[in-house]
C-alpha positions as CSV (number, residue, x, y, z in Angstrom):
1,X,29.3,28.0,-4.1
2,X,28.0,27.8,-0.8
3,X,24.8,25.8,-2.0
4,X,26.1,23.1,-4.4
5,X,28.7,22.4,-1.2
6,X,25.7,21.6,0.6
7,X,23.9,19.7,-2.2
8,X,27.3,17.8,-3.1
9,X,27.6,16.3,0.6
10,X,23.8,16.0,1.1
11,X,23.8,14.2,-2.6
12,X,27.5,12.0,-1.1
13,X,25.5,11.2,1.6
14,X,22.3,9.4,0.4
15,X,24.6,7.4,-2.4
16,X,26.7,6.7,0.4
17,X,23.9,5.5,2.6
18,X,21.4,3.8,-0.6
19,X,18.4,2.5,0.1
20,X,17.8,-0.7,1.4
21,X,15.3,-3.2,-1.0
22,X,14.0,-5.2,1.5
23,X,11.2,-4.1,3.6
24,X,11.4,-4.2,7.5
25,X,8.2,-6.8,7.9
26,X,8.0,-8.7,11.0
27,X,7.6,-12.9,10.2
28,X,3.9,-12.6,10.5
29,X,3.2,-8.9,8.1
30,X,4.0,-10.6,4.7
31,X,0.3,-11.6,4.1
32,X,-1.9,-9.4,5.8
33,X,-4.3,-9.0,2.8
34,X,-6.9,-11.3,1.4
35,X,-9.0,-11.5,-1.4
36,X,-12.6,-11.4,-0.3
37,X,-14.2,-11.0,-3.5
38,X,-13.7,-10.2,-7.3
39,X,-15.6,-9.1,-10.5
40,X,-14.6,-8.5,-14.3
41,X,-11.7,-5.8,-13.5
42,X,-12.3,-5.1,-9.8
43,X,-10.6,-7.1,-7.3
44,X,-11.8,-6.7,-2.8
45,X,-9.3,-7.4,-0.4
46,X,-10.0,-7.4,3.4
47,X,-7.1,-6.5,6.2
48,X,-6.7,-9.7,7.3
49,X,-6.1,-7.2,11.1
50,X,-7.9,-4.5,11.1
51,X,-10.6,-5.8,8.2
52,X,-10.6,-2.6,6.8
53,X,-11.8,-3.9,2.8
54,X,-10.1,-2.1,0.3
55,X,-10.9,-2.0,-3.7
56,X,-8.5,-2.6,-6.7
57,X,-9.4,-1.6,-9.7
58,X,-7.6,-3.8,-12.5
59,X,-8.1,-2.2,-16.3
60,X,-5.7,-2.6,-19.3
61,X,-4.8,0.9,-18.7
62,X,-3.7,1.0,-15.2
63,X,-5.1,0.7,-12.4
64,X,-5.7,1.5,-8.4
65,X,-6.4,0.4,-4.9
66,X,-8.3,2.7,-2.4
67,X,-10.3,1.9,0.8
68,X,-13.7,0.9,0.8
69,X,-16.4,3.4,2.9
70,X,-18.8,3.0,4.3
71,X,-22.1,6.1,3.3
72,X,-21.2,8.0,6.7
73,X,-17.5,8.2,5.8
74,X,-16.1,5.6,7.8
75,X,-13.7,2.7,6.8
76,X,-15.9,-0.3,5.5
77,X,-15.0,-3.7,7.1
78,X,-15.4,-7.0,5.8
79,X,-17.6,-9.2,8.3
80,X,-16.5,-12.4,6.8
81,X,-18.1,-14.6,4.7
82,X,-22.0,-13.9,4.3
């Protein structure tokens, strides 16, 4: 009985508090990703603040995003136009 009461209280609290569909993003932080390369089934983005590069795979059955790494395991940093 006690577990049910605690579960009901937690559930009610979450329903009352709700979730916001707007993120806490400061002005100027909205577009931090820059498209720096692309191919038939992939896009390469770089974070404009840190320069860290991300690979986004675009295939018809789904996709995925991952950090691009150097051979030593450190994040690959975009150096600008080559």
